[in-house]
N, C-alpha and C positions, 0 to 999 in steps of 0.2 A: 830744283836746286842742283847746282853743278856738282859734278863728282869730286870728292876730296881725296887727295893723296894722303897716305899714312906715314910715309918715310920722310923725316924732316930734311935729310940730305938731298933726296931726290927733288923735293919741293923747292929747296934752296937753288939748286943748280938750274932747274927749269925756269925758275923765276927770274934769275939773273939774265939768262938768255932772252926770254920773252920780253922782259921789261926794257932791256937795252935795245932790242929791235923796235919797240913801240914808242919809247919816250926818248926824245932827243936829249943829248948830253947838256944842251943849253938849258933844258927845263930841270933835269935832275942829274947832277954829276955822278961819276962812277962810284966814288967812295961813299956817297949818301945812299946810292942804290943798294950797295952790298949791305950796309947797316939795316936798311929797311927790309931787305929780302929776308934777313934772319928773323926779324919780328913777324913777318908775314908767315913764314914756315911754322912758327910756334902757334900763331893764331889758327892756322888751317887745321893743325892737329887737334887743338882744343875745340874747334867747332864740331869736328867729327865725334870726339869723345862726349861732348855734352848735348849733341843734337841741337845745335844752335844755327840760326840764320842771321846774316848780317845784311842790313839794308843801307845802301850808300846814296846820299843825295848828290846831285850834279855839282855842287860847290865844294865837295871834298878835295883835298890835295891830290895830285895825280897818282902817286904810287899807291896810296890807300884806296883811291877810287877804282883803280884798274886791277886790284889784287883780291882783297878779302871780301868785298860785297858779293852776295849771292844774286842780289838785284840791284840795279842802279836806275836812277831816274829823278823826276820831279816829284812834288808832294802828291799828286794824284796817282801817278803810277806806283809809288811806294805805299800809299794807302791801300791800293788794290792788293798789292802783294802781301801786306800785313794781314789783310782780311782772309787770304787764301792759305797762309802758311800752316804746316802741321809740325813745325819745330817746337821744342819745348822752351827755348830761350830765343828772344829777339833782341839783337843788339843793333840799335839805331844810330848810324853814323850820320847824324844831322843835328838840328837844334831841338830844344826840349819840347816844343809844341808838337813836333813830328813824332817823338817817342811817346808822348801822351796819346796821340791819335792811334798808334799801334796798340797801345794798352786799352783804349776805348773799344777797339775792335777784337781784342783777345784778352778778355778779363781773367782767364785761367792760366795764361802764360806768363812767364817772367820776362819783362821788358827792361832792358838796361840802356842807359845812355852813358857813353864814356866820359863825359865831362859835365860837372854841375854848372859850369860857366857858359854853357852853350845856350844862351838866351835869344831873344829877338826883340828889336825895338818896336816892331809892329804889335807883337803879342803884348808887350808891356804898355802899349798906348791905349788899351781898352780894358775896362774893369767891369765885373758883374754889375756894379752899381750904375754904370753908364747904360747898360741894357735895360735895367729896371726904370731908369729915368726915361728912356726912349719908349718903353712899353706904356708908361704912364701917359705920355703925350700923344702917342700914336698907337692905340690899343688894337686896332684892326689891320695893321700893316705887317706883313712878314718881315722877319729879320733874317737877312742873308749874311752869313759870316764867313769871311776869308779864313782859310785853313791855318793861316798865321795868327793863332789866337789860343788862349788857354782852354783846358777842358771845362773849367767853370763857366767861361763865356760861351763855349759851344753848347753847354747844357741849357742855356737860356735862349738859344737861337732855334729857328725853324729849319734851316738847312744850311749846310756849309758849301763852300766852293773853293777852287784853286784858280790860279791865274790862267790855267788852260781851259777851264769850263765856266768861268764867271758869267759870260753873256748867256750861255745856255741855262744856267741856274736861275738867273734873274727872270728870263723869259718863262721858265717853269713856274717860279713863284707867282708871277703876275697871273698866270692861267689857273694855277692850283688854288690860289687864295682869292681869285676874282677881283683883282685890284690893279689899277694902272701904276701904282707907286709902291716902292719897297724901301726898306732900310738895308743899307749895305755898309759894313764896317769890317775892320777898322781903317782901311787904307784910303786916305784922302785922294791920292793921285790915281789909284786904280778906279776909284768911284768916278772921277772926272773922265778918265779914259773910256771906261765902259759906257757912261752916259752919252758921250759923243758917238760911240759905236752904235748904240741902240736908239739914237735920237731922242733921248730923254733929258729933262732938266736935272740939274744937281743942286742940292741944298745942304748946307752944313750948319745945323743948329748949334747954338752956344749955350752951355748950361748956365752962363752968367746972365743971359737975357731970356726974355719970354720968347719961346720958339713959335714958328708959324703953326697954325692949327692943322689938324688932320684934314679938315675940309679944304684948306688953302692948298696943301701939298698933293691933294688928289684931283684937283681940277684939271691937271694935265699929267702925263706919265713923268714921275720924278723919283730920282734916287736920293734918299735922305742919307748923307754920308757922315763920317767922323773925321777926326783931324789927326790921326796917326800916320806916320811915314816910315818907310825903310831908310835907315840912316845912310846906307850905301847908295841906293838908287836915287835918293833925292839929291845927291851931289852932282849928278849929271846935268848939264846945262846946254842950251842951244849953242853956246860958244864952243863946246866940245864938238858938236856936229859940224859947225862952220869950219873949225880947224881941221877936222878929218876930211871934209870935202875939198878943202884948200890943198892939203898935203897929199891926198890920194884921190885925184880927179876920177870920177866914175865909180868910186867905192860905194857899197851898199851898206846902209846903216841899219842895225837891228837894235831895238830898245825893248827891255822888259817892261810890261805894263805897270810895274811899281814906280817907273820913272815919271817925272812931272809931265802933264799933258802937253806943255809947249815942246818938250823934247820928243815925246811920242809923235806929235804931229809933224815934226820935221824929219822923222825917221822913215825908212822905206818899208819896214815891217816890224810889227810888235806882236809878241807872243810869249808863252811860257818857256821855261828853259828847254823843255822837250821839243816845242815847236821851233825854237831857235836853232837847236841842234839839227833837226831835220832839214831846215832851210840851208844851213851851212853844208851839210852832207850832200845836198842836191845841187848847190850852186857855187860852193867854195873853191872848186877846181879852176873856174873860168874867171872869177872876179874877186877883187879885194872886198873883204867884209869886215866891218867893225862891229863888235858886240858890246853893247852898253848893258853890262850886267857884271856879276862878280867874276873876276878874272880867272879863277880856277877852271871855270867851264871851258874857256878857250884851250887851256893846257890839257884838259881831258879829251877834248875833240881832237887835238893834235896827236895825242897818244893812240887814239883809235884810227886816226887817218893822217899819218905823217905827211902825206902829199899836200895837206891843206896848210901847213905851217907857214909857207911863204905868202899866203893870201889873207891870213887872219890878222887883223889889227886889234891889239889888246889895249885895254885901258887899265893897266895893272897897278896903278897907284890907288885904286879903289878895291879894297878886299874886306870881306866881312870878318870882323875880329871874332864873332861868335862861332861861325863855321870852323874857323881855324884853331879853335880850342880843341877840336877833335883830332887826335893823333893816333898813329899805330901803337905808340907806347901805352896810351890810355885805353885804347880798344883791348889790347892784350891784358891790361890790368882788370878791365871790366869783366872779361871772360874768365880770367883766372880766379878772381875773388868773387865774382858775381855781384859786383858792387854798383851802386847808384841805381838801385831799382826804382822804376816809376810806379807809383801806386795812385789809385783814384777811388774815392769812396763810391759805392754803387749808386747812391742817390744823385751823384753827379754824372757818373759814367753812363747810366741807362738813358737819360734824355739826350746826352751828348751823342751817344750811338745813333739815335734816331736821325739827328742832323747830318752825321757823317755818312751813314748808309744811304740816306737820300741823295747825297752828293755822288756817291759811287754809282748808284743806280741811274742817275741822270747821265753820267759819263762825261 
């Protein structure tokens, strides 16, 4: 955990200087920076007083992302950090399933989420009853569940994964459970993308019809998927890529694997937010790069690397309304009043922890 200053005035002055040097005025104007710096100074003092740690997802707005989190990253990185922390309080600046994952790994710690509105269209697209239906029809196939899911869904799963290790986890499940086919849910588009990467078939059963039998879907390696989608990433289309290539000849297009397969197939690189960040950091000084993901990530990359600003092509009409319910004001309130605590019954937490820790061990 980084060193915390204790004098609010010192914190405020240092923040103003550091933030203005890192974040262009076009991203955050001076008057907004000063308001937010005062909030940050109060949060930093509270963190020290309460032995709290703040985890910040890559999609947080720039000033929040670059100030109060002790650790930043994608779901996999933050899951690892949550598993390792010795803090008494964990404040998760991300959406609800992420805070639940932190609680799954830290049953004795207080886990807070700043906003009760920080949901996820993917997590809402899969219910425990859906897994029970899949188990009924495919009793011998492992269930690989994307981290974007509720604790109740994780508890019925064999192993979790993130966009950064989905391929590794599916290969692990095939070997560990000695089967060519696996159930992967809930992301329809990620299922299609990883099936192509792993040279597997993909099949989406419909609860309204009689699904294929387990014998049928195991005749060749198959991913049995679900029909949930990220409402942000599903809006990217091949036309977006065609427009980018027309307006910026030679530009490199990076697409998150939650994008539709036809978008990913036209892109130059697909990976998790951490993988995309590393790609930009290594290549963004020499070439134009378009990021087909939540726009805040581009703002945060520029704050870390101002020299990349001229070469990053943003698609800022597409932002996640759930991620943007997390603000500095709400984070301060969460710490001040220790409100919006995440709780999970032990009968759900324990099996969910098995699935999550398998994911972390696979890497």
